[in-house]
N, C-alpha and C positions, 0 to 999 in steps of 0.2 A: 892332535889331541884337542875341540874348541870346548868350554867353557862359554855362556851365557849368563843372564841376571837382565831383569824388565824392571824397569822405575817410572810409577805412574805419576802425573801431574796433579800438582797442589797445587792450591788455592792463596796467593796470598792474607786472607782474610785464616787457612787455617796453619801459614806457618806464623803467623805469629805469637798461633799458643804452643808449638815443637819449642820442648828442652832440645839439651846438646846433644845427647843420640839420638832422638827423631831426625833434627837437620843433618847431623852424618849419614843416617840411615836413608834419609832422601836423596839427599842430591852429592857425598862423596864419593869417592868410586876411589880405591884402598889397596887393589889387588892389583895391579896392574903390572906384568912385564915378570911374569911366571917363567920358568926356563925350558922351555919346549912345549908351550900351548899358546890357544890360542882364547884371548879373555873380552870378552866381547861386555859390553852392558848399553841393552836397548831401553831409551827415554820414553816415552810418550810425549812430548817437549817437542814438535815435525819430527816425529821416526826418527828422529839422533840419536848414532852407533857408536860410540868411543871405546877407545880397546887400545889392544896391546899382541902383539907376538912376537915371541922370543927365541927364534930356530939352531936348538944344537944341532940337533937332526933335521930337514927337513919339513915346512908347515905348509899345507894348503889350506888356503879360506876353502869354506863349507858353506851352508848356507843353513840359520836355526828358523828353528821353528815359527818364531813371532816372522820370521818373513811369509809364510806359506809361499816359496820357491823353489826352482830344482836346482838354483842355486844362487851363490851368492848379489852377484851384479844383477840378475833379472831381469828389477827394473831399481837400481841403487847404482852410485856413484861412490865413487871412494879414493880420500888423502891417506896418504901414512907416510912417516916423517921420520928418521930414523937414528933414537940416540944415545946409541951404541956401538958399534967397532964397526970394522964393517961389511957388509953383504949385500947382499941382491934381494927381486922382486923378478920375478918369472911370471908374464904378460901374454896364453896363450904360448907358450915355447919361446917367446920375446924376451932375454934377460934387459933389465936392467940395475945396473949395479947405485950403491947408495952409502954415500960415506957419513961420515956423523954430521947433522942434521941437513942432509940432503934428502931433499921431499922427490915424491909420486902422484901423479894424479892419473886413476883410472878412472876411464865410462864404463857405462851405461854397458851390459852389453858382453863384454867378459869372463868364457866362462872357468878360466882357469884361472889362478893363480895362487905364486907359490912362492914362502919366503925361505931366502939361505944366508947360511953366513959363512964370513970366509974362512973363518976361525973359530970351533966349538969350543976352544975357550976364551976366547972377548965374542961373543954370540949380537951379531946387531939386534937389535931395539927398538923396532918397529910400533910407533904409536900411531895409534887407526883413529880416522875420523870417515862417516859414511850418511848420505842422505839420501832420499829415494830423489830418481832420476827422472822426468820425462825423457830427453833423448839421447841420443851417445853422440861423445867428444870423445877425440884422438887421446891418449894417454900422452902424458908429457914429466920429466923429469925437470926437476927445478934444482940446481946446485945453488947453497947458503950465498954462497958472491951471485949468484945468476938475480936473486929478489927484488925486487924493487925496497931501497930501503927509507924509510922514511925517520928525522933524529927529529925529537921530540923532547920536552921538558927540559930542565936544568939543573944542573945538581943546587944552586942555592935552597931548589923546594924537594930536593931529593927525587927528584923522578928520570930524571938525563937519562935516556934509555934509547937504542934503537928498536923499529920496528922495521921489522923482517914480512913482507907483503910479498908471498909465494906461491898461493893458491888461492887467485884472488884474479876478477878479470883482467886489469891492468896484466898479468902475465900470463894466465892461460883458461880456457874460456870450460867455464860448468856450468850444470845446469842453475846449481843453487849452495854446494859448499863449497865454503872460502875456508882457508887455511892460512896461517902466518905465525911468525917468532918470532917473539920481545925481548931481546937483550936488556937488562940493568947493568947503568956503569959504574964501578966502584967506586961506596960512597952513597951512591941513592937504590930506594928500598920500594920506592910506590909505586905499582904499576899502575895507567888506565885512571891517572887524576887529576884533574877534577872526573871524580864519576860520572856516566851514562844508564843511559835505560836507552832500551830500540825494542820495542815492541812490536815492530817485525823481524825479529830473528831472535832463536834462544842463542844462545853459545857453550860453551865449554872448554875451560882452561887446565891445560896439565900443568905444571912445576916437574919443574928439573931445574940443575944447576946448584942447588942447594947445596952449602958443606954441613959434612958433616954436623951436629950439635948445633944447628940450625933449624929452620923452621918460617915458613910465611904465614899470617894473618891473612885467614880469603874475607872477604867483607861483602854480603848477599842482601838480598831484602828489598824492599819498597824505601826510595831516601831518605823519607818521613819515618820512618820503622826498622832501619838494618838490627841485623845480625854475623854473629863472625864461625867459620870452622878454618881450624888451627890444622895446618898440611905442613906433609912432608914429603924429602923427595919423590918424584913417577907417583905424586897422586892427583889424581884430576877432580874436577869439580863441577858440577851442571851448574848453568845458570838462565833461571826460568826467564821470557820476553819483558816480566814484570820486574824485576829487579838487576842493581848496581850490582856488577862485577869490581873490585879493585880489590888491589891486594896488598899490604905492606910486614917487608920481611925482616928477619933481624940483621940480613945481609945480604945482598944484591945475588939475584937470581936468572933465572931465564924461565919464559912459561909460554909450551903454544897454546894460542886460539883457531877456536872450530867452530865456526857458527852455519846456520841453516836458515831459510822460512821465505818471509815475503817479495824481500829487498837485495838486493844482491849493491847496495850503493853503500860502501863503505863508511862514508862519512853521512850514515840515516843513524845522526845517536840525536836524542832527548839530555844534553848534557844536565846532570845535575848541581848546583853552590857548592862550593867548600862550605860554606856558613850556613848552611840551610840542614846540611846531612843530620837526621837523628839518630 
């Protein structure tokens, strides 16, 4: 079964007037990882889709009405990262096993995509990102060990982290989709700090590995007028191109970042000075 919802784009001037619930309604995705369902959120920022598939029994990826397509990947590409038990994704009959934190890129034009779990009592939890695609590139699996790793930050500033670049130009050829996973070291709580804006790309953060009874405060908005959304494990948040996207947790955690837009240069960003944030 597939469920979907749509989110329209909001201007920074409008967001300045939102209260807490309005912010959450527009940007928070809090219905992911439902057993035996595919759940998708279609954003009008760069026509990006974020979602999940938790196959207790096998689940088939099907088109949704906003795509006006005969099959999901008719004009799209997709990235998948497994954050649950071991499983596999069948692409046109070819099986790609995915363990915990392994990733898979599937290019435009693949008609059949099926999600499976190895153990229905410990199902795979596939986190999904998708963006429009102009051409077809090969399907590629990227394990966590195969990711391009960047060590950033330091313990003294509570932002020591490992950035695992997984579905990104230096690892996999894509049209515009980029995905990876950032793991914070024990004692560090800040991700992506100093914060930045990249007006050429939108982004979605998906938070995981948040311990029970802990949370992450996600900061968004224009650098001179920020807002925040409190987030729990296995929730995602949409970041408009004009917004910062940074979080601080009550403990260390992991997050998956995914983005699409005009520029594939990972380093194309406008850094915001910490002392100038408001």
